[in-house]
PDB file as gemmi writes it, atoms N, CA and C in Angstrom:
CRYST1    1.000    1.000    1.000  90.00  90.00  90.00 P 1                      
ATOM      1  N   MET A   1      -9.038  -5.815   8.855  1.00  0.00           N  
ATOM      2  CA  MET A   1      -8.128  -4.580   8.962  1.00  0.00           C  
ATOM      3  C   MET A   1      -6.654  -4.594   7.732  1.00  0.00           C  
ATOM      4  N   LEU A   2      -6.474  -6.052   7.617  1.00  0.00           N  
ATOM      5  CA  LEU A   2      -5.130  -6.275   6.603  1.00  0.00           C  
ATOM      6  C   LEU A   2      -6.185  -5.650   5.467  1.00  0.00           C  
ATOM      7  N   SER A   3      -7.379  -6.161   4.877  1.00  0.00           N  
ATOM      8  CA  SER A   3      -7.882  -6.117   3.622  1.00  0.00           C  
ATOM      9  C   SER A   3      -7.568  -3.999   3.449  1.00  0.00           C  
ATOM     10  N   LYS A   4      -7.331  -3.580   4.665  1.00  0.00           N  
ATOM     11  CA  LYS A   4      -7.160  -2.148   4.021  1.00  0.00           C  
ATOM     12  C   LYS A   4      -5.687  -1.926   3.269  1.00  0.00           C  
ATOM     13  N   HIS A   5      -4.913  -2.492   3.574  1.00  0.00           N  
ATOM     14  CA  HIS A   5      -3.259  -2.539   2.944  1.00  0.00           C  
ATOM     15  C   HIS A   5      -2.855  -3.800   1.790  1.00  0.00           C  
ATOM     16  N   TYR A   6      -4.132  -4.449   2.004  1.00  0.00           N  
ATOM     17  CA  TYR A   6      -3.560  -5.624   1.093  1.00  0.00           C  
ATOM     18  C   TYR A   6      -4.738  -6.203   0.318  1.00  0.00           C  
ATOM     19  N   PRO A   7      -4.702  -6.827  -0.948  1.00  0.00           N  
ATOM     20  CA  PRO A   7      -5.963  -7.224  -1.594  1.00  0.00           C  
ATOM     21  C   PRO A   7      -6.174  -8.535  -1.180  1.00  0.00           C  
ATOM     22  N   ARG A   8      -8.088  -8.325  -1.150  1.00  0.00           N  
ATOM     23  CA  ARG A   8      -8.811  -9.366   0.086  1.00  0.00           C  
ATOM     24  C   ARG A   8      -8.179 -10.590  -0.561  1.00  0.00           C  
ATOM     25  N   VAL A   9      -8.065 -10.870  -1.966  1.00  0.00           N  
ATOM     26  CA  VAL A   9      -7.557 -12.531  -2.569  1.00  0.00           C  
ATOM     27  C   VAL A   9      -6.373 -13.186  -1.932  1.00  0.00           C  
ATOM     28  N   TYR A  10      -5.511 -12.110  -1.228  1.00  0.00           N  
ATOM     29  CA  TYR A  10      -4.462 -12.277  -0.872  1.00  0.00           C  
ATOM     30  C   TYR A  10      -4.387 -12.389   0.753  1.00  0.00           C  
ATOM     31  N   VAL A  11      -5.313 -12.175   1.435  1.00  0.00           N  
ATOM     32  CA  VAL A  11      -5.320 -12.175   2.803  1.00  0.00           C  
ATOM     33  C   VAL A  11      -5.004 -13.345   3.592  1.00  0.00           C  
ATOM     34  N   LYS A  12      -5.344 -14.241   3.344  1.00  0.00           N  
ATOM     35  CA  LYS A  12      -5.016 -15.528   3.780  1.00  0.00           C  
ATOM     36  C   LYS A  12      -3.667 -15.471   4.006  1.00  0.00           C  
ATOM     37  N   GLU A  13      -2.900 -15.606   2.634  1.00  0.00           N  
ATOM     38  CA  GLU A  13      -1.301 -15.635   2.247  1.00  0.00           C  
ATOM     39  C   GLU A  13      -0.835 -14.423   3.165  1.00  0.00           C  
ATOM     40  N   VAL A  14      -0.953 -13.593   3.207  1.00  0.00           N  
ATOM     41  CA  VAL A  14      -0.554 -12.083   4.191  1.00  0.00           C  
ATOM     42  C   VAL A  14      -0.509 -12.823   5.634  1.00  0.00           C  
ATOM     43  N   GLU A  15      -1.850 -13.227   5.983  1.00  0.00           N  
ATOM     44  CA  GLU A  15      -2.160 -13.984   7.217  1.00  0.00           C  
ATOM     45  C   GLU A  15      -0.938 -15.248   7.346  1.00  0.00           C  
ATOM     46  N   GLU A  16      -0.803 -16.167   6.502  1.00  0.00           N  
ATOM     47  CA  GLU A  16       0.476 -16.979   7.024  1.00  0.00           C  
ATOM     48  C   GLU A  16       1.871 -16.365   7.422  1.00  0.00           C  
ATOM     49  N   GLU A  17       2.031 -15.474   6.437  1.00  0.00           N  
ATOM     50  CA  GLU A  17       3.396 -14.703   6.401  1.00  0.00           C  
ATOM     51  C   GLU A  17       3.103 -14.439   7.501  1.00  0.00           C  
ATOM     52  N   ILE A  18       2.703 -13.513   7.914  1.00  0.00           N  
ATOM     53  CA  ILE A  18       2.574 -12.717   9.379  1.00  0.00           C  
ATOM     54  C   ILE A  18       2.983 -14.053  10.476  1.00  0.00           C  
ATOM     55  N   ARG A  19       2.304 -14.794  10.722  1.00  0.00           N  
ATOM     56  CA  ARG A  19       2.347 -16.207  11.133  1.00  0.00           C  
ATOM     57  C   ARG A  19       3.800 -16.672  11.353  1.00  0.00           C  
ATOM     58  N   CYS A  20       4.435 -16.893   9.904  1.00  0.00           N  
ATOM     59  CA  CYS A  20       5.919 -16.887   9.825  1.00  0.00           C  
ATOM     60  C   CYS A  20       6.863 -16.313  10.378  1.00  0.00           C  
ATOM     61  N   ILE A  21       6.643 -15.432  10.256  1.00  0.00           N  
ATOM     62  CA  ILE A  21       7.489 -14.069  11.294  1.00  0.00           C  
ATOM     63  C   ILE A  21       7.207 -13.770  12.230  1.00  0.00           C  
ATOM     64  N   GLU A  22       6.454 -14.132  12.940  1.00  0.00           N  
ATOM     65  CA  GLU A  22       6.230 -14.214  14.069  1.00  0.00           C  
ATOM     66  C   GLU A  22       6.788 -15.565  14.948  1.00  0.00           C  
ATOM     67  N   HIS A  23       6.405 -16.237  14.413  1.00  0.00           N  
ATOM     68  CA  HIS A  23       7.639 -17.650  14.870  1.00  0.00           C  
ATOM     69  C   HIS A  23       8.905 -17.760  14.501  1.00  0.00           C  
ATOM     70  N   CYS A  24       9.380 -16.933  13.696  1.00  0.00           N  
ATOM     71  CA  CYS A  24      10.801 -16.776  13.182  1.00  0.00           C  
ATOM     72  C   CYS A  24      11.076 -16.235  13.854  1.00  0.00           C  
ATOM     73  N   ALA A  25      10.223 -14.708  14.540  1.00  0.00           N  
ATOM     74  CA  ALA A  25      11.346 -13.923  15.729  1.00  0.00           C  
ATOM     75  C   ALA A  25      11.507 -14.930  16.858  1.00  0.00           C  
ATOM     76  N   GLU A  26      10.258 -15.837  17.276  1.00  0.00           N  
ATOM     77  CA  GLU A  26      10.178 -16.248  18.693  1.00  0.00           C  
ATOM     78  C   GLU A  26      11.338 -17.444  18.729  1.00  0.00           C  
ATOM     79  N   ARG A  27      11.577 -17.859  18.079  1.00  0.00           N  
ATOM     80  CA  ARG A  27      12.563 -18.999  17.254  1.00  0.00           C  
ATOM     81  C   ARG A  27      13.905 -18.700  17.457  1.00  0.00           C  
ATOM     82  N   MET A  28      14.235 -16.933  17.261  1.00  0.00           N  
ATOM     83  CA  MET A  28      15.134 -16.492  16.500  1.00  0.00           C  
ATOM     84  C   MET A  28      15.798 -16.561  18.048  1.00  0.00           C  
ATOM     85  N   GLN A  29      14.589 -16.197  18.893  1.00  0.00           N  
ATOM     86  CA  GLN A  29      14.942 -15.195  20.346  1.00  0.00           C  
ATOM     87  C   GLN A  29      15.518 -16.886  21.575  1.00  0.00           C  
ATOM     88  N   GLU A  30      14.761 -17.716  21.135  1.00  0.00           N  
ATOM     89  CA  GLU A  30      15.085 -19.101  22.004  1.00  0.00           C  
ATOM     90  C   GLU A  30      16.363 -19.391  21.619  1.00  0.00           C  
ATOM     91  N   LEU A  31      16.533 -19.371  20.488  1.00  0.00           N  
ATOM     92  CA  LEU A  31      18.392 -19.629  19.662  1.00  0.00           C  
ATOM     93  C   LEU A  31      19.019 -18.528  19.844  1.00  0.00           C  
ATOM     94  N   ALA A  32      18.496 -17.727  20.438  1.00  0.00           N  
ATOM     95  CA  ALA A  32      19.928 -16.944  20.772  1.00  0.00           C  
ATOM     96  C   ALA A  32      20.199 -17.131  21.946  1.00  0.00           C  
ATOM     97  N   LYS A  33      18.744 -17.264  23.116  1.00  0.00           N  
ATOM     98  CA  LYS A  33      19.367 -17.902  24.038  1.00  0.00           C  
ATOM     99  C   LYS A  33      20.555 -18.707  24.529  1.00  0.00           C  
ATOM    100  N   GLN A  34      19.961 -20.030  23.797  1.00  0.00           N  
ATOM    101  CA  GLN A  34      21.034 -21.153  23.724  1.00  0.00           C  
ATOM    102  C   GLN A  34      22.302 -20.753  23.097  1.00  0.00           C  
ATOM    103  N   GLY A  35      22.549 -20.005  22.015  1.00  0.00           N  
ATOM    104  CA  GLY A  35      23.876 -19.669  21.258  1.00  0.00           C  
ATOM    105  C   GLY A  35      23.853 -20.232  20.117  1.00  0.00           C  
ATOM    106  N   ASP A  36      22.976 -21.055  19.545  1.00  0.00           N  
ATOM    107  CA  ASP A  36      22.720 -21.933  18.315  1.00  0.00           C  
ATOM    108  C   ASP A  36      22.756 -20.367  17.134  1.00  0.00           C  
ATOM    109  N   THR A  37      23.773 -19.921  16.775  1.00  0.00           N  
ATOM    110  CA  THR A  37      24.246 -18.849  16.070  1.00  0.00           C  
ATOM    111  C   THR A  37      22.956 -19.785  14.649  1.00  0.00           C  
ATOM    112  N   ASP A  38      23.789 -20.805  14.183  1.00  0.00           N  
ATOM    113  CA  ASP A  38      23.450 -21.249  13.107  1.00  0.00           C  
ATOM    114  C   ASP A  38      22.348 -21.183  12.677  1.00  0.00           C  
ATOM    115  N   THR A  39      21.301 -22.336  13.698  1.00  0.00           N  
ATOM    116  CA  THR A  39      20.303 -22.469  13.130  1.00  0.00           C  
ATOM    117  C   THR A  39      19.336 -21.491  13.492  1.00  0.00           C  
ATOM    118  N   MET A  40      19.864 -19.825  14.061  1.00  0.00           N  
ATOM    119  CA  MET A  40      19.536 -18.877  14.013  1.00  0.00           C  
ATOM    120  C   MET A  40      19.409 -17.920  12.745  1.00  0.00           C  
ATOM    121  N   LEU A  41      20.052 -18.081  12.143  1.00  0.00           N  
ATOM    122  CA  LEU A  41      20.734 -17.559  10.503  1.00  0.00           C  
ATOM    123  C   LEU A  41      19.700 -18.277  10.055  1.00  0.00           C  
ATOM    124  N   LEU A  42      19.218 -19.312  10.196  1.00  0.00           N  
ATOM    125  CA  LEU A  42      18.062 -20.377   9.220  1.00  0.00           C  
ATOM    126  C   LEU A  42      16.577 -19.330   9.480  1.00  0.00           C  
ATOM    127  N   PHE A  43      16.214 -19.077  10.911  1.00  0.00           N  
ATOM    128  CA  PHE A  43      15.216 -18.289  11.071  1.00  0.00           C  
ATOM    129  C   PHE A  43      15.059 -17.065  10.512  1.00  0.00           C  
ATOM    130  N   ALA A  44      16.361 -16.513  10.727  1.00  0.00           N  
ATOM    131  CA  ALA A  44      16.412 -14.950  10.202  1.00  0.00           C  
ATOM    132  C   ALA A  44      16.167 -15.008   8.706  1.00  0.00           C  
ATOM    133  N   THR A  45      16.711 -15.790   7.830  1.00  0.00           N  
ATOM    134  CA  THR A  45      16.206 -16.050   6.260  1.00  0.00           C  
ATOM    135  C   THR A  45      15.095 -15.984   6.199  1.00  0.00           C  
ATOM    136  N   ASN A  46      14.505 -17.382   6.986  1.00  0.00           N  
ATOM    137  CA  ASN A  46      13.111 -17.549   6.288  1.00  0.00           C  
ATOM    138  C   ASN A  46      12.034 -16.227   6.891  1.00  0.00           C  
ATOM    139  N   LEU A  47      12.527 -15.257   8.053  1.00  0.00           N  
ATOM    140  CA  LEU A  47      11.542 -14.187   8.218  1.00  0.00           C  
ATOM    141  C   LEU A  47      12.015 -13.332   7.054  1.00  0.00           C  
ATOM    142  N   VAL A  48      13.263 -12.928   6.762  1.00  0.00           N  
ATOM    143  CA  VAL A  48      13.657 -11.950   5.717  1.00  0.00           C  
ATOM    144  C   VAL A  48      12.780 -12.251   4.175  1.00  0.00           C  
ATOM    145  N   ARG A  49      12.532 -13.443   4.378  1.00  0.00           N  
ATOM    146  CA  ARG A  49      11.662 -13.878   2.686  1.00  0.00           C  
ATOM    147  C   ARG A  49      10.142 -13.895   3.388  1.00  0.00           C  
ATOM    148  N   SER A  50       9.688 -14.024   4.020  1.00  0.00           N  
ATOM    149  CA  SER A  50       8.424 -13.803   4.343  1.00  0.00           C  
ATOM    150  C   SER A  50       7.909 -12.001   4.487  1.00  0.00           C  
ATOM    151  N   ALA A  51       8.981 -11.006   4.953  1.00  0.00           N  
ATOM    152  CA  ALA A  51       8.974 -10.044   4.670  1.00  0.00           C  
ATOM    153  C   ALA A  51       8.699  -8.726   3.141  1.00  0.00           C  
ATOM    154  N   ARG A  52       9.684 -10.062   2.545  1.00  0.00           N  
ATOM    155  CA  ARG A  52       9.998  -9.543   1.437  1.00  0.00           C  
ATOM    156  C   ARG A  52       8.455  -9.828   0.620  1.00  0.00           C  
ATOM    157  N   ALA A  53       7.310 -11.417   0.927  1.00  0.00           N  
ATOM    158  CA  ALA A  53       6.698 -11.622  -0.060  1.00  0.00           C  
ATOM    159  C   ALA A  53       5.286 -10.565   0.894  1.00  0.00           C  
ATOM    160  N   LEU A  54       5.392 -10.303   2.361  1.00  0.00           N  
ATOM    161  CA  LEU A  54       4.524  -9.308   2.786  1.00  0.00           C  
ATOM    162  C   LEU A  54       4.274  -7.706   1.012  1.00  0.00           C  
ATOM    163  N   ASP A  55       6.208  -7.773   1.328  1.00  0.00           N  
ATOM    164  CA  ASP A  55       6.129  -6.380   0.418  1.00  0.00           C  
ATOM    165  C   ASP A  55       5.561  -6.499  -0.883  1.00  0.00           C  
ATOM    166  N   ASP A  56       5.776  -7.940  -1.619  1.00  0.00           N  
ATOM    167  CA  ASP A  56       5.212  -8.387  -2.831  1.00  0.00           C  
ATOM    168  C   ASP A  56       3.446  -7.838  -2.607  1.00  0.00           C  
ATOM    169  N   TYR A  57       2.901  -8.790  -2.065  1.00  0.00           N  
ATOM    170  CA  TYR A  57       1.407  -8.657  -1.916  1.00  0.00           C  
ATOM    171  C   TYR A  57       1.407  -7.592  -1.838  1.00  0.00           C  
ATOM    172  N   ALA A  58       1.553  -6.094  -1.077  1.00  0.00           N  
ATOM    173  CA  ALA A  58       1.573  -4.916  -0.876  1.00  0.00           C  
ATOM    174  C   ALA A  58       1.292  -4.148  -1.910  1.00  0.00           C  
ATOM    175  N   LYS A  59       2.485  -4.888  -3.015  1.00  0.00           N  
ATOM    176  CA  LYS A  59       2.631  -3.873  -4.346  1.00  0.00           C  
ATOM    177  C   LYS A  59       1.449  -4.425  -4.994  1.00  0.00           C  
ATOM    178  N   VAL A  60       1.019  -5.496  -5.022  1.00  0.00           N  
ATOM    179  CA  VAL A  60      -0.090  -5.967  -5.933  1.00  0.00           C  
ATOM    180  C   VAL A  60      -1.317  -4.852  -6.199  1.00  0.00           C  
ATOM    181  N   LYS A  61      -1.932  -4.441  -7.231  1.00  0.00           N  
ATOM    182  CA  LYS A  61      -3.301  -3.729  -7.760  1.00  0.00           C  
ATOM    183  C   LYS A  61      -4.549  -4.204  -6.591  1.00  0.00           C  
ATOM    184  N   LYS A  62      -5.226  -3.041  -6.196  1.00  0.00           N  
ATOM    185  CA  LYS A  62      -5.775  -3.251  -4.623  1.00  0.00           C  
ATOM    186  C   LYS A  62      -6.971  -3.994  -5.199  1.00  0.00           C  
ATOM    187  N   GLU A  63      -7.502  -3.752  -6.606  1.00  0.00           N  
ATOM    188  CA  GLU A  63      -8.640  -4.434  -6.932  1.00  0.00           C  
ATOM    189  C   GLU A  63      -8.880  -5.427  -8.144  1.00  0.00           C  
ATOM    190  N   TYR A  64      -9.480  -6.747  -7.749  1.00  0.00           N  
ATOM    191  CA  TYR A  64      -9.910  -7.789  -9.037  1.00  0.00           C  
ATOM    192  C   TYR A  64     -10.328  -7.338  -9.706  1.00  0.00           C  
ATOM    193  N   ASN A  65      -9.560  -7.819 -11.288  1.00  0.00           N  
ATOM    194  CA  ASN A  65     -10.517  -7.286 -12.455  1.00  0.00           C  
ATOM    195  C   ASN A  65     -10.208  -8.873 -13.261  1.00  0.00           C  
ATOM    196  N   PRO A  66     -11.667  -9.626 -12.765  1.00  0.00           N  
ATOM    197  CA  PRO A  66     -10.953 -10.924 -13.218  1.00  0.00           C  
ATOM    198  C   PRO A  66     -11.238 -10.655 -15.153  1.00  0.00           C  
ATOM    199  N   VAL A  67     -10.496 -11.342 -15.726  1.00  0.00           N  
ATOM    200  CA  VAL A  67     -10.337 -11.044 -17.242  1.00  0.00           C  
ATOM    201  C   VAL A  67     -12.294 -12.318 -18.066  1.00  0.00           C  
ATOM    202  N   SER A  68     -12.924 -11.731 -18.686  1.00  0.00           N  
ATOM    203  CA  SER A  68     -13.908 -12.268 -19.133  1.00  0.00           C  
ATOM    204  C   SER A  68     -13.297 -13.589 -19.894  1.00  0.00           C  
ATOM    205  N   MET A  69     -14.634 -14.876 -20.591  1.00  0.00           N  
ATOM    206  CA  MET A  69     -13.983 -16.377 -20.768  1.00  0.00           C  
ATOM    207  C   MET A  69     -13.706 -16.259 -22.524  1.00  0.00           C  
ATOM    208  N   LYS A  70     -14.219 -15.057 -22.735  1.00  0.00           N  
ATOM    209  CA  LYS A  70     -14.137 -14.483 -24.414  1.00  0.00           C  
ATOM    210  C   LYS A  70     -12.557 -13.978 -24.275  1.00  0.00           C  
ATOM    211  N   HIS A  71     -12.415 -13.768 -23.852  1.00  0.00           N  
ATOM    212  CA  HIS A  71     -10.601 -13.357 -23.884  1.00  0.00           C  
ATOM    213  C   HIS A  71      -9.739 -14.450 -23.952  1.00  0.00           C  
ATOM    214  N   TYR A  72     -10.462 -15.368 -23.439  1.00  0.00           N  
ATOM    215  CA  TYR A  72      -9.791 -16.353 -23.505  1.00  0.00           C  
ATOM    216  C   TYR A  72      -9.646 -17.270 -24.889  1.00  0.00           C  
ATOM    217  N   LYS A  73     -10.838 -17.310 -25.134  1.00  0.00           N  
ATOM    218  CA  LYS A  73     -11.348 -17.903 -26.143  1.00  0.00           C  
ATOM    219  C   LYS A  73     -10.900 -17.111 -27.936  1.00  0.00           C  
ATOM    220  N   GLU A  74     -10.561 -16.682 -27.636  1.00  0.00           N  
ATOM    221  CA  GLU A  74     -10.062 -14.974 -28.622  1.00  0.00           C  
ATOM    222  C   GLU A  74      -8.708 -15.844 -28.621  1.00  0.00           C  
ATOM    223  N   LEU A  75      -8.056 -16.181 -27.578  1.00  0.00           N  
ATOM    224  CA  LEU A  75      -6.365 -16.354 -27.743  1.00  0.00           C  
ATOM    225  C   LEU A  75      -6.053 -17.326 -28.668  1.00  0.00           C  
ATOM    226  N   THR A  76      -5.209 -17.198 -29.284  1.00  0.00           N  
ATOM    227  CA  THR A  76      -4.631 -18.223 -29.929  1.00  0.00           C  
ATOM    228  C   THR A  76      -3.979 -19.175 -29.452  1.00  0.00           C  
ATOM    229  N   ASP A  77      -3.531 -20.659 -29.943  1.00  0.00           N  
ATOM    230  CA  ASP A  77      -2.731 -22.019 -29.384  1.00  0.00           C  
ATOM    231  C   ASP A  77      -1.333 -20.680 -29.105  1.00  0.00           C  
ATOM    232  N   PHE A  78      -0.600 -20.437 -30.025  1.00  0.00           N  
ATOM    233  CA  PHE A  78       0.785 -19.995 -29.744  1.00  0.00           C  
ATOM    234  C   PHE A  78       0.543 -19.438 -28.818  1.00  0.00           C  
ATOM    235  N   GLN A  79      -0.047 -18.083 -28.449  1.00  0.00           N  
ATOM    236  CA  GLN A  79      -0.832 -17.288 -27.230  1.00  0.00           C  
ATOM    237  C   GLN A  79      -0.485 -17.662 -25.656  1.00  0.00           C  
ATOM    238  N   VAL A  80      -1.427 -19.068 -26.279  1.00  0.00           N  
ATOM    239  CA  VAL A  80      -1.646 -20.065 -24.826  1.00  0.00           C  
ATOM    240  C   VAL A  80      -0.184 -20.263 -24.669  1.00  0.00           C  
ATOM    241  N   ARG A  81       0.499 -21.042 -24.911  1.00  0.00           N  
ATOM    242  CA  ARG A  81       1.479 -21.828 -24.960  1.00  0.00           C  
ATOM    243  C   ARG A  81       2.416 -20.563 -24.421  1.00  0.00           C  
ATOM    244  N   MET A  82       2.377 -19.121 -24.772  1.00  0.00           N  
ATOM    245  CA  MET A  82       3.463 -18.321 -24.642  1.00  0.00           C  
ATOM    246  C   MET A  82       2.802 -18.053 -23.084  1.00  0.00           C  
ATOM    247  N   MET A  83       2.137 -18.031 -23.037  1.00  0.00           N  
ATOM    248  CA  MET A  83       1.106 -17.723 -21.550  1.00  0.00           C  
ATOM    249  C   MET A  83       1.883 -18.335 -20.798  1.00  0.00           C  
ATOM    250  N   MET A  84       2.077 -20.342 -20.817  1.00  0.00           N  
ATOM    251  CA  MET A  84       2.157 -20.852 -19.988  1.00  0.00           C  
ATOM    252  C   MET A  84       3.241 -20.982 -19.680  1.00  0.00           C  
ATOM    253  N   ASN A  85       4.482 -20.606 -20.697  1.00  0.00           N  
ATOM    254  CA  ASN A  85       5.629 -19.881 -20.472  1.00  0.00           C  
ATOM    255  C   ASN A  85       6.273 -20.071 -19.651  1.00  0.00           C  
ATOM    256  N   GLU A  86       5.420 -18.565 -19.188  1.00  0.00           N  
ATOM    257  CA  GLU A  86       5.741 -17.269 -18.618  1.00  0.00           C  
ATOM    258  C   GLU A  86       5.759 -17.874 -17.121  1.00  0.00           C  
ATOM    259  N   ARG A  87       4.733 -18.724 -16.936  1.00  0.00           N  
ATOM    260  CA  ARG A  87       4.628 -19.212 -15.384  1.00  0.00           C  
ATOM    261  C   ARG A  87       5.858 -20.326 -14.722  1.00  0.00           C  
TER     262      ARG A  87                                                      
END                                                                             
């Protein structure tokens, strides 16, 4: 079902983010009952981070198009260094 909305290569990561959101929501409810709003805010921040990650995964192009090795062999050393610096 997730592969309908997210690229297949990211399904595991998406499942982890969903589990994180569920865990954070549960902990926030428990902490709210205890009155621990400071710790609850930390879980809320993590929940928002996971939701943003899910949004980013959804925006990724659906089909996976690997680049051939020929493309990488034709790159100059300068281009390779530039690609590594972008990361």
